[in-house]
C-alpha positions in Angstrom: 44.6 17.7 73.7 47.2 20.3 74.8 49.0 22.7 72.6 51.9 21.1 70.9 50.7 17.6 71.7 50.6 15.1 68.8 47.7 12.8 68.1 47.4 9.6 70.1 47.5 6.7 67.5 45.6 4.4 69.8 42.6 6.6 69.8 42.7 7.1 66.0 39.7 4.8 65.2 37.5 6.6 67.7 38.4 10.0 66.3 37.9 8.9 62.7 34.5 7.3 63.6 33.4 10.6 65.1 34.9 12.6 62.2 33.0 10.6 59.5 29.6 11.5 61.1 30.2 15.3 60.9 28.9 17.5 58.1 31.2 19.2 55.6 31.1 22.4 57.6 31.6 20.7 60.9 34.6 18.8 59.6 36.2 21.9 58.3 35.7 23.8 61.6 36.7 20.8 63.8 39.9 20.4 61.8 40.6 24.1 62.1 40.0 24.0 65.8 42.4 21.1 66.3 45.0 22.9 64.1 44.8 26.0 66.4 45.2 23.9 69.5 48.2 22.0 68.2 50.0 25.2 67.3 53.0 25.0 64.9 52.7 22.3 62.2 49.1 21.7 63.4 47.7 22.0 59.9 50.0 19.3 58.6 49.4 17.0 61.6 45.6 17.3 61.3 45.7 16.8 57.5 47.7 13.6 57.8 45.7 12.2 60.7 42.2 12.7 59.2 43.4 12.3 55.5 42.0 15.7 54.6 43.5 18.4 52.3 45.6 21.0 54.1 43.6 23.8 52.2 40.4 22.6 54.0 42.1 22.7 57.4 43.4 26.2 56.7 40.0 27.3 55.6 38.4 26.1 58.8 41.1 27.7 60.9 40.7 31.0 59.1 36.9 30.9 59.7 37.4 30.3 63.4 40.0 33.0 63.9 38.0 35.6 61.8 34.7 34.8 63.4 33.1 34.9 60.0 31.1 31.7 60.4 28.2 30.5 58.3 24.7 30.7 59.8 23.4 27.6 61.5 22.1 25.0 59.0 24.1 26.4 56.1 27.0 24.2 55.0 28.5 26.2 52.1 28.6 29.8 51.0 26.3 30.9 48.2 27.5 29.7 44.8 29.0 26.5 46.0 28.1 23.0 44.8 27.1 21.8 41.4 25.3 24.1 39.0 21.6 23.7 38.6 20.5 22.0 35.5 18.5 25.0 34.3 21.7 27.2 34.6 23.7 24.6 32.7 21.1 24.4 29.9 21.1 28.2 29.7 24.9 28.3 29.5 24.9 25.7 26.7 22.3 27.6 24.6 24.1 30.9 25.0 27.4 29.3 24.3 26.1 27.9 21.0 25.0 31.4 20.0 28.3 33.2 20.8 30.3 30.5 19.1 28.4 30.8 15.8 30.5 33.7 14.4 33.7 31.9 15.3 32.7 28.4 13.9 33.3 26.8 10.5 33.2 23.4 8.9 30.5 21.3 7.5 27.0 22.3 8.7 25.7 18.9 7.8 28.3 17.0 9.8 28.8 18.0 13.5 31.9 15.9 13.7 33.8 18.1 11.2 33.1 21.5 12.8 35.7 23.6 14.5 36.0 26.9 16.4 39.1 28.9 17.4 38.5 31.2 20.4 40.5 30.4 23.6 38.8 29.3 26.8 39.5 32.8 28.3 37.9 34.5 25.3 34.8 32.3 25.5 34.5 33.0 29.2 34.7 36.8 28.5 31.9 36.4 25.9 29.7 34.6 28.4 30.3 37.3 31.0 29.3 39.9 28.4 25.9 38.0 28.3 25.6 38.1 32.0 26.7 34.5 32.7 29.7 34.1 35.0 31.6 31.0 33.8 35.4 30.5 34.3 37.8 28.7 32.0 37.3 25.3 33.7 33.5 25.5 33.3 33.9 26.5 29.6 36.4 23.7 29.0 33.9 21.1 30.4 31.0 22.6 28.4 33.0 22.5 25.2 33.9 18.9 25.9 30.2 18.1 26.4 29.5 19.6 23.0 32.2 17.5 21.4 34.9 20.2 21.0 38.4 19.0 22.0 41.6 20.9 21.5 43.5 19.2 18.7 46.4 19.8 16.4 46.3 19.6 12.6 47.8 16.3 11.3 49.4 16.0 7.9 48.0 12.6 6.9 45.7 13.2 3.8 47.3 12.4 0.5 47.1 15.1 -2.1 46.3 12.7 -4.9 45.6 9.0 -5.4 48.4 7.3 -7.3 47.8 4.2 -9.3 49.3 1.0 -7.9 50.0 2.7 -4.6 49.1 -0.2 -2.4 50.7 -2.7 -4.7 54.1 -0.8 -4.4 53.8 -0.7 -0.6 53.1 -4.5 -0.5 56.2 -5.0 -2.7 58.4 -2.8 -0.4 57.1 -4.8 2.6 57.9 -8.1 0.9 61.4 -7.2 -0.3 62.3 -5.5 3.0 61.5 -8.7 4.8 63.6 -10.8 2.4 66.7 -8.6 2.7 66.5 -8.5 6.5 66.0 -12.3 6.7 69.2 -12.8 4.5 71.2 -10.3 6.6 71.4 -7.6 3.9 71.2 -3.9 4.8 67.9 -2.1 4.2 68.5 1.7 4.1 65.9 4.5 3.9 67.2 7.7 2.4 65.9 11.3 2.3 67.0 14.9 2.5 65.8 17.2 5.2 65.0 20.9 4.6 67.8 23.3 4.2 68.8 25.6 7.1 70.7 28.9 7.2 73.9 29.4 9.2 73.8 32.6 11.2 71.8 34.4 13.9 68.4 33.5 12.5 65.2 32.6 14.3 64.4 29.0 14.8 61.2 27.6 16.3 61.4 25.9 19.7 62.0 26.6 23.4 65.2 26.5 25.6 66.0 27.0 29.2 68.2 30.1 29.3 69.4 32.8 31.7 68.8 35.6 29.2 66.6 36.2 26.1 68.0 34.9 22.8 67.8 37.7 20.2 67.8 36.8 16.5 67.5 38.7 13.2 63.9 39.8 12.4 64.3 38.6 8.8 65.6 35.4 7.3 67.5 36.8 4.3 69.9 34.3 2.7 72.3 37.2 1.8 73.0 37.6 5.6 73.7 33.9 6.1 77.2 32.4 6.5 76.2 29.3 4.6 73.5 26.8 4.0 73.1 23.5 5.8 72.1 20.6 3.4 71.2 17.6 5.4 70.8 14.1 4.0 69.8 11.1 6.1 70.4 7.4 5.7 68.4 5.4 8.2 68.9 1.8 9.1 65.7 0.7 10.8 67.0 -2.7 11.8 70.0 -1.1 13.6 68.0 2.0 14.6 70.8 4.3 13.5 70.6 7.4 11.3 73.7 8.3 9.3 73.3 12.1 8.8 75.4 14.1 6.4 75.8 17.8 6.8 76.6 19.3 3.4 77.5 22.9 2.5 76.7 22.9 -1.2 73.7 21.3 -3.1 71.6 18.2 -2.8 72.5 16.3 -5.9 72.7 12.7 -7.0 76.5 12.8 -6.6 76.1 14.2 -3.1 73.7 11.4 -2.2 76.1 8.7 -3.4 79.1 10.2 -1.7 77.2 10.1 1.6 76.2 6.5 1.0 79.8 5.6 0.0 81.3 7.2 3.2 78.9 5.5 5.6 79.1 2.1 3.8 82.9 2.1 4.1 83.1 3.4 7.7 80.0 2.0 9.5 77.5 -0.1 7.5 79.9 -2.8 6.3 80.8 -3.6 10.0 77.1 -4.3 10.7 76.7 -6.4 7.5 80.1 -7.9 6.8 78.9 -10.6 4.4 76.3 -8.6 2.5 76.5 -8.8 -1.3 73.4 -6.6 -1.8 71.8 -3.5 -0.3 68.3 -2.2 -0.6 67.6 1.5 -0.9 64.2 2.8 -0.1 63.9 6.3 -1.5 61.3 9.0 -2.4 60.3 9.5 -6.0 61.9 13.0 -6.3 64.9 15.0 -5.2 68.5 13.8 -5.3 67.3 10.2 -5.5 64.5 10.8 -8.1 63.1 7.8 -9.9 62.9 9.8 -13.2 66.4 11.1 -13.6 69.0 9.0 -15.5 71.8 10.8 -13.7 70.7 9.3 -10.4 70.9 5.8 -11.8 74.3 6.5 -13.3 75.6 7.7 -10.0 74.3 4.6 -8.2 75.7 2.4 -11.0 79.2 3.8 -10.5 78.8 3.4 -6.7 77.7 -0.3 -7.0 80.8 -1.0 -9.1 83.1 0.7 -6.6 81.6 -1.2 -3.7 81.3 -4.4 -5.7 77.8 -5.1 -4.6 74.3 -5.1 -6.1 72.2 -2.1 -5.2 68.4 -2.7 -5.3 66.3 0.4 -5.4 62.6 0.8 -4.5 60.9 4.2 -4.6 57.9 5.2 -2.6 55.0 6.3 -4.8 54.3 10.0 -5.3 52.7 11.8 -2.4 53.7 9.0 -0.1 57.1 10.4 1.2 55.8 10.7 4.8 55.5 6.9 5.0 59.3 6.6 4.7 60.5 5.7 8.2 63.4 8.1 8.0 60.8 10.9 8.3 59.0 9.8 11.5 61.7 7.7 13.1 64.9 9.7 12.5 64.4 13.3 11.3 61.7 14.0 13.9 64.2 13.3 16.8 67.0 15.3 15.1 64.7 18.2 14.5 63.5 18.1 18.1 67.2 18.3 19.3 67.7 21.3 17.0 64.7 23.3 18.3 65.5 26.7 19.5 69.2 26.4 18.8 70.9 29.1 16.8 72.9 27.6 14.0 75.9 29.8 14.4 78.3 27.3 12.7 78.3 23.9 11.0 80.1 22.5 14.1 77.1 23.5 16.2 74.7 21.7 13.9 76.8 18.6 14.0 77.3 18.7 17.8 73.6 19.0 18.6 72.6 16.4 16.0 74.8 13.8 17.7 72.8 14.3 20.9 69.5 13.1 19.4 68.7 9.9 21.2 65.7 8.0 22.4 64.9 5.4 25.1 64.7 2.7 22.4 68.4 3.1 21.5 68.2 5.5 18.5 71.5 7.1 17.7 73.0 9.4 15.1 76.3 9.3 13.2 77.2 12.7 11.7 79.6 13.5 8.9 80.4 17.0 7.4 80.7 16.8 3.6 82.5 19.9 2.6 82.7 19.1 -1.1 81.2 21.5 -3.7 78.6 20.0 -6.1 77.4 21.2 -9.4 73.7 21.3 -10.2 72.1 20.5 -13.5 74.4 17.6 -14.3 73.0 15.0 -16.9 73.8 11.4 -17.6 76.6 10.6 -19.9 76.1 9.3 -23.5 78.0 6.1 -22.6 75.7 5.3 -19.8 72.6 6.0 -21.8 73.9 3.8 -24.6 74.6 0.8 -22.4 72.0 1.6 -19.8 73.1 -1.2 -17.3 69.9 -1.1 -15.3 67.8 -4.1 -14.6 64.1 -3.1 -14.2 61.7 -5.1 -12.1 58.7 -6.6 -13.9 56.5 -5.2 -11.1 56.3 -1.4 -11.5 59.6 -0.9 -13.3 59.3 2.9 -13.0 59.9 2.5 -9.2 61.8 -0.7 -8.9 65.2 -1.6 -10.4 68.7 -2.9 -9.6 72.2 -2.0 -10.6 75.4 -4.1 -11.0 73.5 -7.4 -11.0 76.4 -9.2 -12.6 
């Protein structure tokens, strides 16, 4: 084949039959020779014709041009191929010794042990013992020993609450009933507060220049505090997010619900005479405070609809869908963004979307709210709250007519 000439497709079966009977070294050298003879783009042509990696072709070409060929009968350079079993056993035994100071967990249960040095650090420790093992080898060895890189998961409850499962069964049942009847089912919660200003926020961005932030997060240097409250409609897959500038109170929660009910929710449920609120047991929608029930009572009268409330048991707030179906996407959109103004917080939150159709409606609530408010004597005297026979401390209704 002359220089610059491409392969003849008609002779491809003959060439491939010959190529398959060559040893590893002969294949490498033969492909390198053909690449030299073909000239420019020879490596790509040989690689495509023989279905061999271009790196192998270049290696054979470099060996031929340098004259640094392996002796006859030797296919690979020393060190190539799989490690001998004896070497691997020695590596594992030494690895267990050097990991002992870095390991912790239950000595009686191998499945609950952990160690924290990086692959590179383990490789360096092995080299200090005279064993040359790279990061890839170390990673495979650790995998054989049952060690896999994992992230801590917040899933263990801090305490076992009485009637926990019973309340979850009730929430499941009443949710299905409301959805079947076409009534709104809203999950509510408040996210953590954020400071307005040039403060550090976790996350990465694609930028032209480095983003510099204050080295301390002192509230006295902030231009305000972002108080976020979310109302999530799982059936519509919409999160109604309120960005407040004051405090997270019962009145703040009801104002947010009132605004979104009048501007959005009533259009999705035009004939609904009830609404179900699924809340945590504490915060602005606490199940223990009378002021929360009074605020919801006034709201139910204003909206002329019955409000049914069911609280998640204590230590079960992470089971609320607003946490893992709404706030997680909004927080991801905020990662690495400097909150220089309330408008920036609102703008970025609106961009939080998913492939399943999740969307966010945002409203800035600029009203100032007083903390420490208590229920009025009139409300405590009448106490127009209908408690459910099943777990009345968590389940009740207002404006039942």
